[in-house]
Rosetta silent file (secondary structure, phi, psi, omega in degrees, C-alpha in Angstrom):
SEQUENCE: MRFRRMVSLLLLAAYLPACTSYQPTTQPLAELTASPKPLEHVRVTTVAGATLTVDAPRVVDDSLFGTTVVIKKGAPTTQPVAMPLADIRTVQVRKSDGTATMVLVVGIVGAAVLIGVATSNALDDWTLDFAE
SCORE:     score description
SCORE:     0.000 S_00000001
   1 L     0.000  -39.757 -179.057    1.920   32.549   25.089 S_00000001
   2 H   -63.910  -37.475  179.107    2.926   29.284   26.762 S_00000001
   3 H   -61.795  -42.946  179.893   -0.753   28.297   27.075 S_00000001
   4 H   -62.651  -39.771  179.392   -1.265   28.712   23.317 S_00000001
   5 H   -64.192  -43.849 -179.674    1.711   26.488   22.565 S_00000001
   6 H   -62.845  -43.069  178.998    0.431   23.765   24.858 S_00000001
   7 H   -63.297  -42.422  179.407   -3.022   23.908   23.280 S_00000001
   8 H   -62.248  -44.702  179.684   -1.480   23.776   19.803 S_00000001
   9 H   -65.115  -38.086  177.644    0.660   20.765   20.690 S_00000001
  10 H   -65.146  -40.772  178.164   -2.318   18.984   22.218 S_00000001
  11 H   -65.542  -40.740  177.865   -4.397   19.602   19.094 S_00000001
  12 H   -66.111  -39.429  178.694   -1.609   18.323   16.863 S_00000001
  13 H   -64.442  -28.630  178.961   -1.163   15.254   19.061 S_00000001
  14 H   -64.999  -21.819  179.769   -4.875   14.561   18.665 S_00000001
  15 L   -82.969   -8.468 -178.570   -4.236   13.920   14.954 S_00000001
  16 H   -58.899  -39.538  178.082   -1.785   11.074   15.654 S_00000001
  17 H   -64.653  -16.284  179.466   -4.481    8.375   15.625 S_00000001
  18 H   -74.385   -7.661 -179.766   -5.346    9.560   12.124 S_00000001
  19 L   -82.930   61.085  178.233   -2.056    8.075   10.874 S_00000001
  20 E  -129.189  160.475  175.779   -3.693    4.820    9.871 S_00000001
  21 E  -149.636  160.285  176.384   -4.424    3.116    6.606 S_00000001
  22 E   -81.047  130.929 -179.507   -6.205    0.012    5.395 S_00000001
  23 E  -130.439  142.662 -178.587   -3.803   -2.859    4.783 S_00000001
  24 E   -63.050  150.603  177.316   -4.524   -6.334    3.402 S_00000001
  25 L  -134.228  151.656  176.049   -4.658   -9.234    5.824 S_00000001
  26 L  -104.681   -3.295  179.434   -4.527  -12.988    5.393 S_00000001
  27 L   -68.096  137.249 -179.546   -6.192  -13.658    8.743 S_00000001
  28 L   -59.810  142.685 -178.399   -9.626  -15.275    8.330 S_00000001
  29 H   -59.976  -34.936  179.368  -12.545  -12.880    8.609 S_00000001
  30 H   -62.373  -37.360  178.220  -14.182  -15.067   11.262 S_00000001
  31 H   -71.191  -37.047 -178.608  -11.123  -14.595   13.527 S_00000001
  32 H   -65.746  -31.834 -175.866  -11.023  -10.832   12.935 S_00000001
  33 L   -99.610    1.402 -177.602  -14.617  -10.382   14.028 S_00000001
  34 L   -83.303  160.424  175.197  -14.558  -12.837   16.942 S_00000001
  35 L   -68.732  161.251    8.099  -14.406  -11.966   20.628 S_00000001
  36 L   -89.522   -9.563 -176.105  -12.706  -10.835   22.813 S_00000001
  37 L  -132.615   73.927 -178.685  -11.477   -7.955   20.634 S_00000001
  38 L   -72.969  152.279  177.280  -13.459   -7.751   17.383 S_00000001
  39 L   -71.388  150.406  177.969  -12.609   -5.127   14.778 S_00000001
  40 L   -86.307  -28.710 -177.394  -14.882   -2.120   14.435 S_00000001
  41 E  -144.020  144.682  168.239  -14.384   -1.771   10.663 S_00000001
  42 E  -137.299  150.728  175.274  -13.145   -3.885    7.765 S_00000001
  43 E  -111.102  124.714 -178.666  -12.854   -3.007    4.108 S_00000001
  44 E  -117.795  146.360  172.454  -13.820   -5.789    1.730 S_00000001
  45 E  -114.437  126.923 -177.253  -13.466   -6.106   -2.016 S_00000001
  46 E   -84.183  167.905  177.070  -16.011   -8.359   -3.650 S_00000001
  47 L   -60.905  -31.095  179.456  -15.456  -10.771   -6.514 S_00000001
  48 L   -75.737  -10.156  177.867  -17.392   -8.290   -8.681 S_00000001
  49 L   101.479   -3.534  178.666  -14.802   -5.583   -7.852 S_00000001
  50 L   -76.207  142.590  177.383  -16.880   -3.417   -5.492 S_00000001
  51 E  -118.548  131.194  176.209  -15.138   -2.106   -2.357 S_00000001
  52 E  -146.304  150.847  178.059  -17.037   -1.210    0.786 S_00000001
  53 E   -95.282  125.862 -179.051  -16.285   -0.540    4.432 S_00000001
  54 E  -105.734  121.156  177.280  -18.303   -2.676    6.812 S_00000001
  55 E   -91.655  146.560 -179.054  -18.897   -1.276   10.298 S_00000001
  56 E    50.067   53.416 -176.858  -19.504   -3.627   13.262 S_00000001
  57 E   -71.462  146.340  173.793  -18.672   -6.685   11.136 S_00000001
  58 E  -150.006  144.102  178.864  -19.625  -10.146   12.322 S_00000001
  59 E  -105.744  125.893  176.360  -19.465  -13.535   10.669 S_00000001
  60 E  -125.506  118.918 -176.496  -22.402  -15.885   11.122 S_00000001
  61 L    56.777 -110.716 -177.574  -22.057  -19.287    9.470 S_00000001
  62 L  -117.646   29.190 -178.238  -20.831  -18.466    5.946 S_00000001
  63 E  -134.655  151.423  175.044  -21.919  -14.802    5.697 S_00000001
  64 E  -101.193  130.024  177.848  -20.616  -11.387    6.692 S_00000001
  65 E  -122.109  153.638  177.072  -23.060   -9.039    8.409 S_00000001
  66 E   167.678 -156.773  176.970  -22.695   -5.410    9.467 S_00000001
  67 E  -133.138  160.734  174.407  -23.556   -1.915    8.344 S_00000001
  68 E  -140.791  157.124  179.402  -22.133    0.560    5.871 S_00000001
  69 E   -97.492  127.527 -179.985  -22.594    4.282    5.321 S_00000001
  70 E  -123.669  140.521  177.502  -24.215    5.279    2.026 S_00000001
  71 E   -89.823  115.238  177.700  -24.805    8.821    0.759 S_00000001
  72 E  -124.174  125.055  179.786  -28.467    9.236   -0.216 S_00000001
  73 L    54.682   38.238  176.605  -29.822   12.607   -1.289 S_00000001
  74 L    79.670   -0.070 -178.953  -26.662   14.278   -0.015 S_00000001
  75 E  -121.115  137.344  177.787  -26.990   12.862    3.508 S_00000001
  76 E   -72.393  134.202  176.720  -25.120    9.898    4.965 S_00000001
  77 E  -132.149  151.677  178.753  -27.349    7.008    6.012 S_00000001
  78 E   -91.787  134.679 -177.560  -26.550    3.634    7.547 S_00000001
  79 E  -129.273  136.203  178.418  -27.501    0.591    5.522 S_00000001
  80 E   -68.539  150.091  179.484  -27.326   -3.070    6.606 S_00000001
  81 E  -125.780  136.144  172.619  -24.873   -5.360    4.822 S_00000001
  82 E  -147.487  122.340  179.736  -25.124   -9.120    4.363 S_00000001
  83 E  -148.543  145.192  176.287  -22.950  -11.045    1.909 S_00000001
  84 E   -65.737  143.871  178.653  -21.675  -14.595    1.537 S_00000001
  85 H   -61.882  -27.469  179.277  -18.000  -15.051    2.410 S_00000001
  86 H   -65.383  -21.974  179.823  -17.544  -16.698   -0.999 S_00000001
  87 H   -85.711   -1.563 -177.227  -18.298  -13.298   -2.618 S_00000001
  88 E   -99.376  123.329  179.258  -15.371  -11.595   -0.825 S_00000001
  89 E   -87.200  -51.478 -178.902  -12.064  -11.435   -2.706 S_00000001
  90 E  -134.034  155.136  176.523   -9.907   -9.439   -0.233 S_00000001
  91 E  -126.293  133.379  177.066  -10.178   -8.141    3.319 S_00000001
  92 E  -123.360  142.952  177.734   -8.326   -5.079    4.598 S_00000001
  93 E  -120.625  153.846 -179.367   -8.009   -3.905    8.198 S_00000001
  94 E   -82.633  124.400  179.172   -7.047   -0.490    9.510 S_00000001
  95 E  -130.354  156.961  177.331   -3.518   -0.462   10.962 S_00000001
  96 E   -65.009  140.435  177.279   -1.209    2.242   12.220 S_00000001
  97 L  -103.213   99.111 -175.337    1.066    3.703    9.579 S_00000001
  98 H   -59.530  -38.433 -179.295    4.430    4.053   11.341 S_00000001
  99 H   -64.993  -47.586 -179.827    6.006    6.148    8.580 S_00000001
 100 H   -63.696  -38.979  178.500    3.223    8.720    8.530 S_00000001
 101 H   -63.879  -43.998 -179.574    3.230    8.925   12.323 S_00000001
 102 H   -63.426  -43.749  178.915    7.000    9.438   12.402 S_00000001
 103 H   -61.481  -41.892  179.237    6.853   12.167    9.745 S_00000001
 104 H   -64.205  -45.376 -179.534    4.073   13.935   11.662 S_00000001
 105 H   -63.689  -45.615  179.020    5.947   13.775   14.990 S_00000001
 106 H   -62.556  -39.729  178.087    9.213   14.998   13.431 S_00000001
 107 H   -63.521  -42.839  179.537    7.294   17.792   11.689 S_00000001
 108 H   -64.009  -46.725 -179.892    5.617   18.889   14.934 S_00000001
 109 H   -64.269  -42.984  178.849    8.893   18.877   16.871 S_00000001
 110 H   -61.663  -43.074  178.554   10.694   20.685   14.043 S_00000001
 111 H   -64.529  -40.223  178.792    7.998   23.352   13.843 S_00000001
 112 H   -63.302  -41.161  178.561    8.081   23.822   17.614 S_00000001
 113 H   -65.096  -45.259  179.398   11.875   24.250   17.541 S_00000001
 114 H   -61.407  -42.275  178.451   11.688   26.731   14.658 S_00000001
 115 H   -64.823  -41.440  178.334    8.992   28.746   16.399 S_00000001
 116 H   -62.502  -44.204  179.226   11.019   28.732   19.623 S_00000001
 117 H   -65.098  -45.209 -179.678   14.185   29.914   17.854 S_00000001
 118 H   -62.861  -41.992  179.148   12.310   32.602   15.915 S_00000001
 119 H   -65.492  -42.064  179.357   10.570   33.828   19.066 S_00000001
 120 H   -62.788  -44.429  178.898   13.831   33.859   20.998 S_00000001
 121 H   -65.088  -40.257  179.897   15.600   35.840   18.260 S_00000001
 122 H   -64.859  -40.642  178.708   12.716   38.275   17.981 S_00000001
 123 H   -67.115  -38.521  177.607   12.723   38.856   21.740 S_00000001
 124 H   -63.583  -43.874  178.607   16.509   39.354   21.753 S_00000001
 125 H   -63.945  -41.036 -179.381   16.246   41.932   18.938 S_00000001
 126 H   -65.703  -40.111  179.617   13.370   43.691   20.689 S_00000001
 127 H   -65.333  -41.769  179.242   15.325   43.816   23.977 S_00000001
 128 H   -64.912  -42.284  179.024   18.377   45.279   22.224 S_00000001
 129 H   -64.643  -36.981 -177.217   16.265   47.907   20.440 S_00000001
 130 H   -72.650  -33.871 -178.581   14.515   48.833   23.652 S_00000001
 131 H   -71.298  -27.339 -176.809   17.798   49.150   25.594 S_00000001
 132 L   -76.466    0.000    0.000   19.267   51.659   23.126 S_00000001
């Protein structure tokens, strides 16, 4: 039983990195994609209103290059992206969402406590019934 709990907690902890969201940034795109720690993904909104996620973004001169995933014939395919920086209205980067992470951690701990209390009470009742 203890092994199952540990596996469950490990699986739930694996979801913690998923507590992220795209948030607007005012930092220049050239700085975000520069070494030594370039971003893996950025979400851009164009002047025309289109929003797309650019993977492996890099800025060369006055253009943004990278790839994006497009669904064609029901299957995801990677497509190259190249657009002038002048065509980009906003840039969003993926950041940790502290509130969502806190809610998830409190929920996991609360569920573990409830399961522990319920199991303890059930075992106490079973022991009393067995002793009689």
